[in-house]
C-alpha positions in Angstrom: 19.7 -40.2 -13.0 22.3 -39.5 -10.4 21.2 -36.4 -8.3 23.6 -33.5 -8.5 22.6 -32.2 -5.1 23.4 -34.1 -2.0 22.1 -32.1 0.9 19.2 -29.9 1.9 19.8 -26.6 3.5 17.2 -25.0 5.8 18.0 -21.4 6.7 16.7 -19.8 9.8 16.2 -16.2 10.8 17.8 -14.8 14.0 14.7 -15.7 16.0 15.1 -19.3 15.0 12.0 -19.4 12.8 12.2 -20.9 9.3 12.5 -18.5 6.4 9.5 -17.9 4.2 11.5 -19.3 1.3 10.8 -22.9 0.4 13.3 -25.6 1.2 16.0 -25.3 -1.4 18.8 -27.7 -2.2 21.6 -25.9 -4.0 24.7 -27.0 -5.7 26.7 -24.3 -7.4 29.2 -26.2 -9.6 30.2 -23.2 -11.8 32.4 -20.2 -11.4 31.1 -18.0 -14.2 28.2 -16.1 -12.6 28.0 -15.1 -9.0 24.4 -15.5 -7.9 23.2 -14.7 -4.3 21.4 -17.6 -2.6 18.6 -15.2 -1.6 17.9 -14.3 -5.2 17.6 -18.0 -6.0 15.3 -18.5 -3.0 13.1 -15.7 -4.1 12.8 -16.8 -7.7 12.0 -20.4 -6.7 9.4 -19.1 -4.2 7.9 -16.8 -6.9 7.7 -19.8 -9.3 6.2 -22.1 -6.7 3.6 -19.5 -5.8 2.1 -20.0 -9.3 0.8 -23.4 -8.3 0.8 -23.5 -4.4 -0.9 -26.9 -4.2 2.1 -28.5 -6.0 4.7 -26.9 -3.9 7.6 -28.7 -2.3 11.4 -28.6 -1.9 13.3 -28.0 -5.0 16.9 -29.0 -5.9 18.8 -26.5 -8.1 22.2 -27.2 -9.6 24.1 -24.5 -11.4 26.6 -26.0 -13.8 28.6 -25.3 -16.9 27.9 -26.3 -20.5 30.0 -29.5 -20.3 27.9 -30.9 -17.5 24.6 -29.9 -18.9 25.6 -31.3 -22.3 26.3 -34.6 -20.8 23.0 -34.7 -18.9 21.2 -33.5 -22.1 22.7 -36.5 -24.0 22.1 -39.0 -21.2 18.5 -38.1 -20.6 17.2 -36.5 -23.9 19.5 -38.1 -26.5 20.6 -34.7 -27.7 24.4 -34.0 -27.9 24.3 -30.3 -27.2 24.4 -27.9 -24.3 21.1 -26.4 -23.3 19.9 -23.6 -21.0 18.0 -25.7 -18.4 16.8 -29.2 -17.7 14.0 -30.2 -15.2 13.5 -33.6 -13.7 10.3 -34.1 -11.7 10.7 -36.4 -8.8 7.1 -37.3 -8.0 6.8 -39.2 -4.7 10.4 -38.6 -3.8 11.4 -38.8 -0.1 11.2 -35.6 1.8 8.6 -34.1 -0.5 11.2 -33.1 -3.2 9.3 -31.7 -6.1 12.2 -32.1 -8.5 15.6 -31.0 -9.7 16.5 -28.1 -12.0 19.9 -27.9 -13.6 20.8 -24.6 -15.3 23.9 -23.7 -17.4 25.7 -20.6 -16.3 27.8 -20.7 -19.5 24.7 -20.6 -21.7 23.2 -17.8 -19.5 26.4 -15.7 -20.0 26.3 -16.1 -23.8 22.6 -15.4 -24.1 22.8 -12.4 -21.8 25.5 -10.9 -23.9 23.6 -11.5 -27.1 20.3 -10.1 -25.7 21.8 -7.2 -23.6 20.7 -8.4 -20.2 22.5 -9.2 -16.9 23.9 -12.8 -16.8 22.5 -13.1 -13.3 19.0 -12.3 -14.5 19.3 -14.7 -17.4 20.4 -17.5 -15.0 17.5 -16.7 -12.7 15.1 -16.9 -15.6 16.4 -20.4 -16.4 15.8 -21.5 -12.8 12.3 -20.0 -12.8 11.6 -21.7 -16.2 12.8 -25.1 -14.8 10.7 -24.8 -11.6 7.6 -23.9 -13.7 8.1 -27.0 -15.8 8.2 -29.1 -12.5 4.8 -27.5 -11.7 3.3 -28.6 -15.0 3.8 -25.4 -17.1 4.8 -26.0 -20.7 5.8 -23.9 -23.6 5.3 -26.0 -26.7 2.2 -24.1 -28.1 1.8 -20.4 -28.4 -1.0 -20.4 -25.8 1.1 -22.4 -23.3 4.1 -20.2 -24.0 2.1 -17.1 -23.2 1.1 -18.6 -19.8 4.7 -19.7 -19.1 6.1 -16.2 -19.9 3.5 -14.6 -17.6 4.5 -17.0 -14.8 8.2 -16.4 -15.4 7.7 -12.6 -15.2 5.9 -13.1 -11.8 8.7 -15.3 -10.5 11.4 -12.9 -11.6 9.5 -10.0 -10.0 9.6 -11.9 -6.7 13.4 -11.8 -7.1 13.3 -8.1 -7.8 13.8 -8.3 -11.6 11.4 -6.0 -13.3 13.1 -5.6 -16.6 11.5 -7.6 -19.5 14.0 -10.3 -20.3 11.9 -11.6 -23.3 12.2 -8.6 -25.6 14.8 -8.7 -28.4 17.9 -6.5 -28.0 17.7 -3.0 -29.4 
């Protein structure tokens, strides 16, 4: 798989000390949803806090449906757009945990359907993808319950307290 992100960005505070946020590689290749970098850093840190022993740098790419559909076909054999894809990179240089690719187009559609903010929906996708890198799964009801609890914690770290999992009114 060709990586979508090509550089690592380490932010520093005015005193020159590293941020508390984990190293994050970010590639924003979409124009649909404006998402502050700080919100992404917080949701990634919140997700990584669920399994601190498995922490590492994370690569996040925000893309449109066309790009994620192509990746979905190439790597999963499914010719459809999806919300998020995760690719673990065990043993990668620089301690990279893996790459998360999230679709802003899908987030905008789903947010409108469910009555939530598109930014929050996209952050949910990023949290979900990072949790998959950490070994969380959502195939059985018991696993899904654990995943949802971890997603809520990650979203709270980014300041999102609204329950994004309830059906629209």
